[in-house]
Structures are given as C-alpha cells and as structure tokens.
NUGUNU-371974 format. One line per field, with one value per residue (C-alpha): residue number from 0; residue in one letter; x, y, z. Coordinates in steps of 0.5 Angstrom, whole numbers, plus 2048, in hexadecimal, padded with zeros to 3 digits. Example, Ala and Ser with C-alpha at 12.3 -4.5 7.8 and 13.67 -1.06 7.14 Angstrom:
<atoms>
pos = [0:1]
code = [a:s]
X = [819:81B]
Y = [7F7:7FE]
Z = [810:80E]
</atoms>
This chain:
<atoms>
pos = [0:1:2:3:4:5:6:7:8:9:10:11:12:13:14:15:16:17:18:19:20:21:22:23:24:25:26:27:28:29:30:31:32:33:34:35:36:37:38:39:40:41:42:43:44:45:46:47:48:49:50:51:52:53:54:55:56:57:58:59:60:61:62:63]
code = [m:l:s:n:f:g:k:q:p:w:i:p:e:r:r:v:l:k:k:v:v:l:d:e:s:m:l:s:e:t:d:l:t:f:n:t:l:m:g:d:q:v:a:p:r:r:e:f:i:e:t:n:a:k:v:r:i:e:f:g:y:l:k:r]
X = [800:806:80A:807:807:80D:808:802:800:800:807:809:80F:80A:805:804:801:7FE:7FA:7F3:7F0:7E9:7E6:7DF:7DC:7DE:7DB:7D4:7D6:7DB:7D6:7D1:7D6:7D8:7D1:7D0:7D5:7D5:7CE:7C9:7C5:7C8:7C4:7C8:7CE:7CE:7CC:7D2:7D7:7D4:7D4:7DB:7DD:7DB:7DF:7E5:7E5:7E4:7E9:7EE:7EF:7EC:7EE:7E8]
Y = [800:805:803:809:80E:812:813:816:81D:81F:820:827:825:821:827:82A:831:833:839:838:83E:83D:841:844:83E:839:83D:83B:833:834:837:832:82C:82F:831:82A:826:82C:82D:82A:825:81E:81B:820:81F:818:818:81C:818:811:814:817:811:80C:810:810:808:807:80C:809:80F:80A:803:7FF]
Z = [800:802:7FC:7F7:7FD:7FA:7F4:7F8:7F6:7FE:7FE:7FD:7F8:7F4:7F3:7EC:7EC:7E6:7E4:7E1:7DC:7DA:7D4:7D4:7D0:7D6:7DB:7DB:7DA:7E0:7E5:7E3:7E4:7EB:7ED:7EB:7EF:7F5:7F6:7FB:7F6:7F6:7F0:7EB:7EE:7EE:7E6:7E5:7E8:7E5:7DE:7DE:7E2:7DD:7D8:7DB:7DC:7D5:7D3:7D8:7DC:7E2:7E4:7E6]
</atoms>
C-alpha cells in the first residue's frame, strides 16, 4: 500500500500549480458544472458523476 507513497499529490515536492484561464464562452458551462457538483441537489450530481465516470473508464482514464 505504501509502495507508491512517493507519487502522491499531497507531497509538496510533487505538486504542480497550473494557471487556468477561461474565456467567456466557457463560463456558462463551467458555472453549470460547478453548481451541479457543489449544489444541494443530489440527483443531478449523481447523474453527472455516473455519466462522466463511464466516459473516463471507456477511454482508459480510470481503471475498474
């Protein structure tokens, strides 16, 4: 379990800080996504996570 401990993101030497800049066309979609994930409604959050997790698995970003 500790074999990959040195690769963990909470170790300061391994962190990377990236600046993200959004143009105006992306703001409404970003706002909707943020509100879906951080809002009080559970059903839309669950649907969003399930839908996007399936896409990530299909493209090999996540392992089952």
